PDB file of N, H, CA, C and O in Angstrom:
ATOM      1  N   UNK A   1     -46.967  -7.893  15.845  1.00  0.00           N
ATOM      2  CA  UNK A   1     -45.645  -7.303  15.952  1.00  0.00           C
ATOM      3  C   UNK A   1     -44.768  -7.537  14.723  1.00  0.00           C
ATOM      4  O   UNK A   1     -44.017  -6.635  14.351  1.00  0.00           O
ATOM      5  N   UNK A   2     -44.824  -8.695  14.079  1.00  0.00           N
ATOM      6  H   UNK A   2     -45.433  -9.428  14.381  1.00  0.00           H
ATOM      7  CA  UNK A   2     -43.942  -8.904  12.927  1.00  0.00           C
ATOM      8  C   UNK A   2     -44.156  -7.868  11.839  1.00  0.00           C
ATOM      9  O   UNK A   2     -43.214  -7.522  11.125  1.00  0.00           O
ATOM     10  N   UNK A   3     -45.370  -7.369  11.697  1.00  0.00           N
ATOM     11  H   UNK A   3     -46.135  -7.650  12.277  1.00  0.00           H
ATOM     12  CA  UNK A   3     -45.643  -6.360  10.675  1.00  0.00           C
ATOM     13  C   UNK A   3     -44.838  -5.091  10.944  1.00  0.00           C
ATOM     14  O   UNK A   3     -44.284  -4.502  10.016  1.00  0.00           O
ATOM     15  N   UNK A   4     -44.771  -4.668  12.199  1.00  0.00           N
ATOM     16  H   UNK A   4     -45.222  -5.147  12.953  1.00  0.00           H
ATOM     17  CA  UNK A   4     -44.002  -3.475  12.553  1.00  0.00           C
ATOM     18  C   UNK A   4     -42.525  -3.680  12.225  1.00  0.00           C
ATOM     19  O   UNK A   4     -41.878  -2.779  11.692  1.00  0.00           O
ATOM     20  N   UNK A   5     -41.995  -4.844  12.534  1.00  0.00           N
ATOM     21  H   UNK A   5     -42.521  -5.577  12.967  1.00  0.00           H
ATOM     22  CA  UNK A   5     -40.597  -5.140  12.236  1.00  0.00           C
ATOM     23  C   UNK A   5     -40.347  -5.105  10.734  1.00  0.00           C
ATOM     24  O   UNK A   5     -39.322  -4.596  10.280  1.00  0.00           O
ATOM     25  N   UNK A   6     -41.285  -5.647   9.968  1.00  0.00           N
ATOM     26  H   UNK A   6     -42.118  -6.060  10.337  1.00  0.00           H
ATOM     27  CA  UNK A   6     -41.158  -5.633   8.515  1.00  0.00           C
ATOM     28  C   UNK A   6     -41.153  -4.222   7.962  1.00  0.00           C
ATOM     29  O   UNK A   6     -40.423  -3.920   7.019  1.00  0.00           O
ATOM     30  N   UNK A   7     -41.971  -3.357   8.550  1.00  0.00           N
ATOM     31  H   UNK A   7     -42.565  -3.602   9.317  1.00  0.00           H
ATOM     32  CA  UNK A   7     -42.022  -1.967   8.089  1.00  0.00           C
ATOM     33  C   UNK A   7     -40.707  -1.254   8.379  1.00  0.00           C
ATOM     34  O   UNK A   7     -40.221  -0.488   7.547  1.00  0.00           O
ATOM     35  N   UNK A   8     -40.125  -1.499   9.558  1.00  0.00           N
ATOM     36  H   UNK A   8     -40.519  -2.122  10.234  1.00  0.00           H
ATOM     37  CA  UNK A   8     -38.849  -0.842   9.872  1.00  0.00           C
ATOM     38  C   UNK A   8     -37.737  -1.404   8.988  1.00  0.00           C
ATOM     39  O   UNK A   8     -36.844  -0.667   8.570  1.00  0.00           O
ATOM     40  N   UNK A   9     -37.791  -2.715   8.700  1.00  0.00           N
ATOM     41  H   UNK A   9     -38.516  -3.313   9.039  1.00  0.00           H
ATOM     42  CA  UNK A   9     -36.818  -3.296   7.774  1.00  0.00           C
ATOM     43  C   UNK A   9     -36.953  -2.675   6.390  1.00  0.00           C
ATOM     44  O   UNK A   9     -35.951  -2.361   5.747  1.00  0.00           O
ATOM     45  N   UNK A  10     -38.178  -2.499   5.934  1.00  0.00           N
ATOM     46  H   UNK A  10     -38.992  -2.754   6.457  1.00  0.00           H
ATOM     47  CA  UNK A  10     -38.410  -1.882   4.625  1.00  0.00           C
ATOM     48  C   UNK A  10     -37.862  -0.466   4.590  1.00  0.00           C
ATOM     49  O   UNK A  10     -37.254  -0.058   3.601  1.00  0.00           O
ATOM     50  N   UNK A  11     -38.072   0.282   5.659  1.00  0.00           N
ATOM     51  H   UNK A  11     -38.565  -0.050   6.463  1.00  0.00           H
ATOM     52  CA  UNK A  11     -37.569   1.661   5.712  1.00  0.00           C
ATOM     53  C   UNK A  11     -36.046   1.681   5.692  1.00  0.00           C
ATOM     54  O   UNK A  11     -35.440   2.516   5.021  1.00  0.00           O
ATOM     55  N   UNK A  12     -35.430   0.761   6.428  1.00  0.00           N
ATOM     56  H   UNK A  12     -35.922   0.083   6.974  1.00  0.00           H
ATOM     57  CA  UNK A  12     -33.966   0.692   6.471  1.00  0.00           C
ATOM     58  C   UNK A  12     -33.410   0.307   5.098  1.00  0.00           C
ATOM     59  O   UNK A  12     -32.423   0.880   4.635  1.00  0.00           O
ATOM     60  N   UNK A  13     -34.045  -0.656   4.463  1.00  0.00           N
ATOM     61  H   UNK A  13     -34.847  -1.121   4.839  1.00  0.00           H
ATOM     62  CA  UNK A  13     -33.604  -1.095   3.133  1.00  0.00           C
ATOM     63  C   UNK A  13     -33.744   0.043   2.125  1.00  0.00           C
ATOM     64  O   UNK A  13     -32.851   0.271   1.309  1.00  0.00           O
ATOM     65  N   UNK A  14     -34.862   0.751   2.187  1.00  0.00           N
ATOM     66  H   UNK A  14     -35.587   0.566   2.850  1.00  0.00           H
ATOM     67  CA  UNK A  14     -35.080   1.877   1.273  1.00  0.00           C
ATOM     68  C   UNK A  14     -34.026   2.961   1.487  1.00  0.00           C
ATOM     69  O   UNK A  14     -33.508   3.523   0.522  1.00  0.00           O
ATOM     70  N   UNK A  15     -33.708   3.255   2.746  1.00  0.00           N
ATOM     71  H   UNK A  15     -34.128   2.799   3.530  1.00  0.00           H
ATOM     72  CA  UNK A  15     -32.689   4.266   3.048  1.00  0.00           C
ATOM     73  C   UNK A  15     -31.324   3.828   2.519  1.00  0.00           C
ATOM     74  O   UNK A  15     -30.581   4.637   1.963  1.00  0.00           O
ATOM     75  N   UNK A  16     -31.000   2.560   2.692  1.00  0.00           N
ATOM     76  H   UNK A  16     -31.603   1.903   3.144  1.00  0.00           H
ATOM     77  CA  UNK A  16     -29.719   2.049   2.186  1.00  0.00           C
ATOM     78  C   UNK A  16     -29.651   2.125   0.668  1.00  0.00           C
ATOM     79  O   UNK A  16     -28.607   2.459   0.107  1.00  0.00           O
ATOM     80  N   UNK A  17     -30.755   1.817   0.003  1.00  0.00           N
ATOM     81  H   UNK A  17     -31.602   1.545   0.458  1.00  0.00           H
ATOM     82  CA  UNK A  17     -30.777   1.912  -1.462  1.00  0.00           C
ATOM     83  C   UNK A  17     -30.603   3.358  -1.923  1.00  0.00           C
ATOM     84  O   UNK A  17     -29.887   3.624  -2.888  1.00  0.00           O
ATOM     85  N   UNK A  18     -31.260   4.287  -1.232  1.00  0.00           N
ATOM     86  H   UNK A  18     -31.842   4.070  -0.448  1.00  0.00           H
ATOM     87  CA  UNK A  18     -31.095   5.706  -1.583  1.00  0.00           C
ATOM     88  C   UNK A  18     -29.641   6.130  -1.436  1.00  0.00           C
ATOM     89  O   UNK A  18     -29.104   6.827  -2.298  1.00  0.00           O
ATOM     90  N   UNK A  19     -29.000   5.710  -0.340  1.00  0.00           N
ATOM     91  H   UNK A  19     -29.436   5.144   0.360  1.00  0.00           H
ATOM     92  CA  UNK A  19     -27.589   6.057  -0.135  1.00  0.00           C
ATOM     93  C   UNK A  19     -26.707   5.445  -1.221  1.00  0.00           C
ATOM     94  O   UNK A  19     -25.784   6.093  -1.713  1.00  0.00           O
ATOM     95  N   UNK A  20     -26.988   4.211  -1.589  1.00  0.00           N
ATOM     96  H   UNK A  20     -27.738   3.684  -1.189  1.00  0.00           H
ATOM     97  CA  UNK A  20     -26.205   3.552  -2.638  1.00  0.00           C
ATOM     98  C   UNK A  20     -26.336   4.287  -3.964  1.00  0.00           C
ATOM     99  O   UNK A  20     -25.352   4.467  -4.682  1.00  0.00           O
ATOM    100  N   UNK A  21     -27.543   4.707  -4.285  1.00  0.00           N
ATOM    101  H   UNK A  21     -28.343   4.561  -3.702  1.00  0.00           H
ATOM    102  CA  UNK A  21     -27.775   5.447  -5.528  1.00  0.00           C
ATOM    103  C   UNK A  21     -27.054   6.788  -5.480  1.00  0.00           C
ATOM    104  O   UNK A  21     -26.428   7.196  -6.459  1.00  0.00           O
ATOM    105  N   UNK A  22     -27.141   7.470  -4.346  1.00  0.00           N
ATOM    106  H   UNK A  22     -27.650   7.139  -3.551  1.00  0.00           H
ATOM    107  CA  UNK A  22     -26.457   8.758  -4.213  1.00  0.00           C
ATOM    108  C   UNK A  22     -24.946   8.592  -4.366  1.00  0.00           C
ATOM    109  O   UNK A  22     -24.297   9.397  -5.033  1.00  0.00           O
ATOM    110  N   UNK A  23     -24.387   7.552  -3.750  1.00  0.00           N
ATOM    111  H   UNK A  23     -24.914   6.897  -3.208  1.00  0.00           H
ATOM    112  CA  UNK A  23     -22.948   7.317  -3.871  1.00  0.00           C
ATOM    113  C   UNK A  23     -22.552   7.000  -5.302  1.00  0.00           C
ATOM    114  O   UNK A  23     -21.508   7.446  -5.777  1.00  0.00           O
ATOM    115  N   UNK A  24     -23.382   6.234  -5.987  1.00  0.00           N
ATOM    116  H   UNK A  24     -24.231   5.871  -5.602  1.00  0.00           H
ATOM    117  CA  UNK A  24     -23.102   5.912  -7.383  1.00  0.00           C
ATOM    118  C   UNK A  24     -23.111   7.175  -8.229  1.00  0.00           C
ATOM    119  O   UNK A  24     -22.225   7.380  -9.058  1.00  0.00           O
ATOM    120  N   UNK A  25     -24.117   8.025  -8.020  1.00  0.00           N
ATOM    121  H   UNK A  25     -24.837   7.859  -7.347  1.00  0.00           H
ATOM    122  CA  UNK A  25     -24.191   9.279  -8.775  1.00  0.00           C
ATOM    123  C   UNK A  25     -22.981  10.149  -8.490  1.00  0.00           C
ATOM    124  O   UNK A  25     -22.402  10.725  -9.411  1.00  0.00           O
ATOM    125  N   UNK A  26     -22.592  10.251  -7.230  1.00  0.00           N
ATOM    126  H   UNK A  26     -23.063   9.783  -6.481  1.00  0.00           H
ATOM    127  CA  UNK A  26     -21.419  11.057  -6.878  1.00  0.00           C
ATOM    128  C   UNK A  26     -20.157  10.487  -7.517  1.00  0.00           C
ATOM    129  O   UNK A  26     -19.323  11.236  -8.026  1.00  0.00           O
ATOM    130  N   UNK A  27     -20.018   9.179  -7.491  1.00  0.00           N
ATOM    131  H   UNK A  27     -20.696   8.571  -7.078  1.00  0.00           H
ATOM    132  CA  UNK A  27     -18.859   8.549  -8.101  1.00  0.00           C
ATOM    133  C   UNK A  27     -18.784   8.807  -9.593  1.00  0.00           C
ATOM    134  O   UNK A  27     -17.708   9.067 -10.133  1.00  0.00           O
ATOM    135  N   UNK A  28     -19.927   8.735 -10.259  1.00  0.00           N
ATOM    136  H   UNK A  28     -20.801   8.524  -9.820  1.00  0.00           H
ATOM    137  CA  UNK A  28     -19.942   8.999 -11.698  1.00  0.00           C
ATOM    138  C   UNK A  28     -19.608  10.455 -12.002  1.00  0.00           C
ATOM    139  O   UNK A  28     -18.914  10.742 -12.978  1.00  0.00           O
ATOM    140  N   UNK A  29     -20.094  11.368 -11.176  1.00  0.00           N
ATOM    141  H   UNK A  29     -20.657  11.135 -10.383  1.00  0.00           H
ATOM    142  CA  UNK A  29     -19.760  12.788 -11.384  1.00  0.00           C
ATOM    143  C   UNK A  29     -18.273  13.033 -11.173  1.00  0.00           C
ATOM    144  O   UNK A  29     -17.638  13.757 -11.941  1.00  0.00           O
ATOM    145  N   UNK A  30     -17.725  12.427 -10.134  1.00  0.00           N
ATOM    146  H   UNK A  30     -18.240  11.838  -9.510  1.00  0.00           H
ATOM    147  CA  UNK A  30     -16.295  12.587  -9.880  1.00  0.00           C
ATOM    148  C   UNK A  30     -15.461  12.009 -11.021  1.00  0.00           C
ATOM    149  O   UNK A  30     -14.468  12.603 -11.442  1.00  0.00           O
ATOM    150  N   UNK A  31     -15.871  10.863 -11.506  1.00  0.00           N
ATOM    151  H   UNK A  31     -16.678  10.380 -11.164  1.00  0.00           H
ATOM    152  CA  UNK A  31     -15.147  10.231 -12.619  1.00  0.00           C
ATOM    153  C   UNK A  31     -15.203  11.109 -13.857  1.00  0.00           C
ATOM    154  O   UNK A  31     -14.190  11.317 -14.525  1.00  0.00           O
ATOM    155  N   UNK A  32     -16.396  11.629 -14.165  1.00  0.00           N
ATOM    156  H   UNK A  32     -17.219  11.460 -13.623  1.00  0.00           H
ATOM    157  CA  UNK A  32     -16.544  12.500 -15.334  1.00  0.00           C
ATOM    158  C   UNK A  32     -15.653  13.732 -15.204  1.00  0.00           C
ATOM    159  O   UNK A  32     -15.010  14.149 -16.167  1.00  0.00           O
ATOM    160  N   UNK A  33     -15.623  14.300 -14.023  1.00  0.00           N
ATOM    161  H   UNK A  33     -16.146  13.962 -13.241  1.00  0.00           H
ATOM    162  CA  UNK A  33     -14.794  15.475 -13.785  1.00  0.00           C
ATOM    163  C   UNK A  33     -13.317  15.152 -14.000  1.00  0.00           C
ATOM    164  O   UNK A  33     -12.587  15.935 -14.608  1.00  0.00           O
ATOM    165  N   UNK A  34     -12.884  14.003 -13.501  1.00  0.00           N
ATOM    166  H   UNK A  34     -13.477  13.368 -13.007  1.00  0.00           H
ATOM    167  CA  UNK A  34     -11.485  13.612 -13.668  1.00  0.00           C
ATOM    168  C   UNK A  34     -11.151  13.381 -15.128  1.00  0.00           C
ATOM    169  O   UNK A  34     -10.085  13.785 -15.593  1.00  0.00           O
ATOM    170  N   UNK A  35     -12.044  12.740 -15.849  1.00  0.00           N
ATOM    171  H   UNK A  35     -12.909  12.412 -15.471  1.00  0.00           H
ATOM    172  CA  UNK A  35     -11.793  12.473 -17.268  1.00  0.00           C
ATOM    173  C   UNK A  35     -11.750  13.766 -18.080  1.00  0.00           C
ATOM    174  O   UNK A  35     -11.027  13.850 -19.073  1.00  0.00           O
ATOM    175  N   UNK A  36     -12.506  14.756 -17.672  1.00  0.00           N
ATOM    176  H   UNK A  36     -13.094  14.688 -16.866  1.00  0.00           H
ATOM    177  CA  UNK A  36     -12.510  16.037 -18.391  1.00  0.00           C
ATOM    178  C   UNK A  36     -11.199  16.786 -18.198  1.00  0.00           C
ATOM    179  O   UNK A  36     -10.906  17.731 -18.931  1.00  0.00           O
ATOM    180  N   UNK A  37     -10.413  16.367 -17.217  1.00  0.00           N
ATOM    181  H   UNK A  37     -10.651  15.599 -16.621  1.00  0.00           H
ATOM    182  CA  UNK A  37      -9.117  17.012 -16.991  1.00  0.00           C
ATOM    183  C   UNK A  37      -8.048  16.445 -17.909  1.00  0.00           C
ATOM    184  O   UNK A  37      -6.882  16.830 -17.816  1.00  0.00           O
ATOM    185  N   UNK A  38      -8.431  15.532 -18.797  1.00  0.00           N
ATOM    186  H   UNK A  38      -9.378  15.219 -18.873  1.00  0.00           H
ATOM    187  CA  UNK A  38      -7.525  14.944 -19.794  1.00  0.00           C
ATOM    188  C   UNK A  38      -6.374  14.155 -19.185  1.00  0.00           C
ATOM    189  O   UNK A  38      -5.361  13.940 -19.851  1.00  0.00           O
ATOM    190  N   UNK A  39      -6.504  13.726 -17.956  1.00  0.00           N
ATOM    191  H   UNK A  39      -7.327  13.900 -17.416  1.00  0.00           H
ATOM    192  CA  UNK A  39      -5.485  12.883 -17.342  1.00  0.00           C
ATOM    193  C   UNK A  39      -6.169  11.721 -16.635  1.00  0.00           C
ATOM    194  O   UNK A  39      -6.096  11.628 -15.409  1.00  0.00           O
ATOM    195  N   UNK A  40      -6.833  10.833 -17.372  1.00  0.00           N
ATOM    196  H   UNK A  40      -6.892  10.908 -18.368  1.00  0.00           H
ATOM    197  CA  UNK A  40      -7.574   9.751 -16.726  1.00  0.00           C
ATOM    198  C   UNK A  40      -6.702   8.778 -15.949  1.00  0.00           C
ATOM    199  O   UNK A  40      -7.201   8.081 -15.065  1.00  0.00           O
ATOM    200  N   UNK A  41      -5.418   8.715 -16.256  1.00  0.00           N
ATOM    201  H   UNK A  41      -5.012   9.281 -16.973  1.00  0.00           H
ATOM    202  CA  UNK A  41      -4.533   7.795 -15.543  1.00  0.00           C
ATOM    203  C   UNK A  41      -3.705   8.504 -14.469  1.00  0.00           C
ATOM    204  O   UNK A  41      -2.919   7.865 -13.770  1.00  0.00           O
ATOM    205  N   UNK A  42      -3.875   9.795 -14.339  1.00  0.00           N
ATOM    206  H   UNK A  42      -4.514  10.314 -14.907  1.00  0.00           H
ATOM    207  CA  UNK A  42      -3.034  10.555 -13.423  1.00  0.00           C
ATOM    208  C   UNK A  42      -3.624  10.723 -12.039  1.00  0.00           C
ATOM    209  O   UNK A  42      -4.457   9.930 -11.601  1.00  0.00           O
ATOM    210  N   UNK A  43      -3.188  11.746 -11.370  1.00  0.00           N
ATOM    211  H   UNK A  43      -2.511  12.390 -11.726  1.00  0.00           H
ATOM    212  CA  UNK A  43      -3.588  12.015  -9.996  1.00  0.00           C
ATOM    213  C   UNK A  43      -5.089  12.244  -9.850  1.00  0.00           C
ATOM    214  O   UNK A  43      -5.643  11.987  -8.782  1.00  0.00           O
ATOM    215  N   UNK A  44      -5.742  12.710 -10.873  1.00  0.00           N
ATOM    216  H   UNK A  44      -5.292  12.919 -11.741  1.00  0.00           H
ATOM    217  CA  UNK A  44      -7.174  12.990 -10.782  1.00  0.00           C
ATOM    218  C   UNK A  44      -7.963  11.723 -10.457  1.00  0.00           C
ATOM    219  O   UNK A  44      -8.874  11.761  -9.630  1.00  0.00           O
ATOM    220  N   UNK A  45      -7.627  10.608 -11.094  1.00  0.00           N
ATOM    221  H   UNK A  45      -6.887  10.577 -11.766  1.00  0.00           H
ATOM    222  CA  UNK A  45      -8.344   9.364 -10.827  1.00  0.00           C
ATOM    223  C   UNK A  45      -8.052   8.848  -9.419  1.00  0.00           C
ATOM    224  O   UNK A  45      -8.928   8.267  -8.778  1.00  0.00           O
ATOM    225  N   UNK A  46      -6.852   9.053  -8.944  1.00  0.00           N
ATOM    226  H   UNK A  46      -6.141   9.525  -9.464  1.00  0.00           H
ATOM    227  CA  UNK A  46      -6.526   8.666  -7.574  1.00  0.00           C
ATOM    228  C   UNK A  46      -7.393   9.457  -6.612  1.00  0.00           C
ATOM    229  O   UNK A  46      -7.921   8.907  -5.645  1.00  0.00           O
ATOM    230  N   UNK A  47      -7.537  10.740  -6.875  1.00  0.00           N
ATOM    231  H   UNK A  47      -7.108  11.187  -7.660  1.00  0.00           H
ATOM    232  CA  UNK A  47      -8.386  11.593  -6.028  1.00  0.00           C
ATOM    233  C   UNK A  47      -9.837  11.149  -6.090  1.00  0.00           C
ATOM    234  O   UNK A  47     -10.521  11.131  -5.067  1.00  0.00           O
ATOM    235  N   UNK A  48     -10.319  10.790  -7.277  1.00  0.00           N
ATOM    236  H   UNK A  48      -9.763  10.805  -8.109  1.00  0.00           H
ATOM    237  CA  UNK A  48     -11.696  10.318  -7.429  1.00  0.00           C
ATOM    238  C   UNK A  48     -11.910   9.074  -6.572  1.00  0.00           C
ATOM    239  O   UNK A  48     -12.905   8.982  -5.854  1.00  0.00           O
ATOM    240  N   UNK A  49     -11.006   8.139  -6.640  1.00  0.00           N
ATOM    241  H   UNK A  49     -10.197   8.214  -7.224  1.00  0.00           H
ATOM    242  CA  UNK A  49     -11.159   6.905  -5.873  1.00  0.00           C
ATOM    243  C   UNK A  49     -11.133   7.189  -4.369  1.00  0.00           C
ATOM    244  O   UNK A  49     -11.872   6.564  -3.609  1.00  0.00           O
ATOM    245  N   UNK A  50     -10.304   8.108  -3.947  1.00  0.00           N
ATOM    246  H   UNK A  50      -9.704   8.616  -4.565  1.00  0.00           H
ATOM    247  CA  UNK A  50     -10.277   8.470  -2.522  1.00  0.00           C
ATOM    248  C   UNK A  50     -11.594   9.095  -2.092  1.00  0.00           C
ATOM    249  O   UNK A  50     -12.109   8.786  -1.017  1.00  0.00           O
ATOM    250  N   UNK A  51     -12.140   9.968  -2.921  1.00  0.00           N
ATOM    251  H   UNK A  51     -11.722  10.219  -3.794  1.00  0.00           H
ATOM    252  CA  UNK A  51     -13.421  10.610  -2.590  1.00  0.00           C
ATOM    253  C   UNK A  51     -14.553   9.585  -2.535  1.00  0.00           C
ATOM    254  O   UNK A  51     -15.415   9.657  -1.659  1.00  0.00           O
ATOM    255  N   UNK A  52     -14.552   8.646  -3.456  1.00  0.00           N
ATOM    256  H   UNK A  52     -13.851   8.588  -4.167  1.00  0.00           H
ATOM    257  CA  UNK A  52     -15.580   7.604  -3.449  1.00  0.00           C
ATOM    258  C   UNK A  52     -15.454   6.770  -2.180  1.00  0.00           C
ATOM    259  O   UNK A  52     -16.450   6.502  -1.508  1.00  0.00           O
ATOM    260  N   UNK A  53     -14.247   6.365  -1.856  1.00  0.00           N
ATOM    261  H   UNK A  53     -13.438   6.582  -2.402  1.00  0.00           H
ATOM    262  CA  UNK A  53     -14.028   5.568  -0.650  1.00  0.00           C
ATOM    263  C   UNK A  53     -14.462   6.333   0.594  1.00  0.00           C
ATOM    264  O   UNK A  53     -15.099   5.762   1.479  1.00  0.00           O
ATOM    265  N   UNK A  54     -14.127   7.609   0.670  1.00  0.00           N
ATOM    266  H   UNK A  54     -13.609   8.072  -0.049  1.00  0.00           H
ATOM    267  CA  UNK A  54     -14.490   8.437   1.821  1.00  0.00           C
ATOM    268  C   UNK A  54     -16.012   8.558   1.932  1.00  0.00           C
ATOM    269  O   UNK A  54     -16.562   8.466   3.030  1.00  0.00           O
ATOM    270  N   UNK A  55     -16.688   8.763   0.812  1.00  0.00           N
ATOM    271  H   UNK A  55     -16.242   8.838  -0.079  1.00  0.00           H
ATOM    272  CA  UNK A  55     -18.145   8.877   0.829  1.00  0.00           C
ATOM    273  C   UNK A  55     -18.791   7.567   1.276  1.00  0.00           C
ATOM    274  O   UNK A  55     -19.755   7.576   2.043  1.00  0.00           O
ATOM    275  N   UNK A  56     -18.264   6.446   0.798  1.00  0.00           N
ATOM    276  H   UNK A  56     -17.481   6.439   0.175  1.00  0.00           H
ATOM    277  CA  UNK A  56     -18.799   5.146   1.209  1.00  0.00           C
ATOM    278  C   UNK A  56     -18.605   4.930   2.706  1.00  0.00           C
ATOM    279  O   UNK A  56     -19.519   4.472   3.392  1.00  0.00           O
ATOM    280  N   UNK A  57     -17.424   5.258   3.212  1.00  0.00           N
ATOM    281  H   UNK A  57     -16.682   5.630   2.655  1.00  0.00           H
ATOM    282  CA  UNK A  57     -17.150   5.087   4.641  1.00  0.00           C
ATOM    283  C   UNK A  57     -18.075   5.967   5.481  1.00  0.00           C
ATOM    284  O   UNK A  57     -18.576   5.527   6.516  1.00  0.00           O
ATOM    285  N   UNK A  58     -18.301   7.194   5.046  1.00  0.00           N
ATOM    286  H   UNK A  58     -17.894   7.551   4.206  1.00  0.00           H
ATOM    287  CA  UNK A  58     -19.197   8.079   5.791  1.00  0.00           C
ATOM    288  C   UNK A  58     -20.622   7.547   5.781  1.00  0.00           C
ATOM    289  O   UNK A  58     -21.298   7.590   6.809  1.00  0.00           O
ATOM    290  N   UNK A  59     -21.087   7.053   4.655  1.00  0.00           N
ATOM    291  H   UNK A  59     -20.538   7.018   3.820  1.00  0.00           H
ATOM    292  CA  UNK A  59     -22.438   6.496   4.575  1.00  0.00           C
ATOM    293  C   UNK A  59     -22.542   5.267   5.463  1.00  0.00           C
ATOM    294  O   UNK A  59     -23.556   5.071   6.134  1.00  0.00           O
ATOM    295  N   UNK A  60     -21.505   4.436   5.475  1.00  0.00           N
ATOM    296  H   UNK A  60     -20.681   4.595   4.931  1.00  0.00           H
ATOM    297  CA  UNK A  60     -21.525   3.232   6.296  1.00  0.00           C
ATOM    298  C   UNK A  60     -21.585   3.601   7.769  1.00  0.00           C
ATOM    299  O   UNK A  60     -22.347   3.003   8.529  1.00  0.00           O
ATOM    300  N   UNK A  61     -20.775   4.597   8.184  1.00  0.00           N
ATOM    301  H   UNK A  61     -20.156   5.083   7.566  1.00  0.00           H
ATOM    302  CA  UNK A  61     -20.760   5.019   9.582  1.00  0.00           C
ATOM    303  C   UNK A  61     -22.113   5.592   9.987  1.00  0.00           C
ATOM    304  O   UNK A  61     -22.581   5.318  11.092  1.00  0.00           O
ATOM    305  N   UNK A  62     -22.754   6.376   9.128  1.00  0.00           N
ATOM    306  H   UNK A  62     -22.374   6.598   8.230  1.00  0.00           H
ATOM    307  CA  UNK A  62     -24.068   6.921   9.441  1.00  0.00           C
ATOM    308  C   UNK A  62     -25.091   5.808   9.598  1.00  0.00           C
ATOM    309  O   UNK A  62     -25.977   5.882  10.450  1.00  0.00           O
ATOM    310  N   UNK A  63     -24.964   4.782   8.779  1.00  0.00           N
ATOM    311  H   UNK A  63     -24.244   4.722   8.087  1.00  0.00           H
ATOM    312  CA  UNK A  63     -25.901   3.669   8.811  1.00  0.00           C
ATOM    313  C   UNK A  63     -25.763   2.850  10.091  1.00  0.00           C
ATOM    314  O   UNK A  63     -26.743   2.279  10.570  1.00  0.00           O
ATOM    315  N   UNK A  64     -24.566   2.788  10.643  1.00  0.00           N
ATOM    316  H   UNK A  64     -23.769   3.251  10.255  1.00  0.00           H
ATOM    317  CA  UNK A  64     -24.325   1.955  11.810  1.00  0.00           C
ATOM    318  C   UNK A  64     -24.262   2.745  13.114  1.00  0.00           C
ATOM    319  O   UNK A  64     -23.914   2.187  14.154  1.00  0.00           O
ATOM    320  N   UNK A  65     -24.593   4.039  13.072  1.00  0.00           N
ATOM    321  H   UNK A  65     -24.875   4.492  12.226  1.00  0.00           H
ATOM    322  CA  UNK A  65     -24.575   4.797  14.322  1.00  0.00           C
ATOM    323  C   UNK A  65     -25.929   4.840  14.963  1.00  0.00           C
ATOM    324  O   UNK A  65     -26.090   5.440  16.026  1.00  0.00           O
TER     325      UNK A  65
END
């Protein structure tokens, strides 16, 4: 039985890593987009941070449902 538990743990860990990578990629794209608007300190960065936070919260909720 421990082998089965280890396999499910491995699958869960792999899924979490994939989500983390996806969130990182999305965050970098959002940041790049905001910087291209020539206002890195303005409202664009605030929006980027909100989108990153929202994406993280959604991923966390999916993981715990």
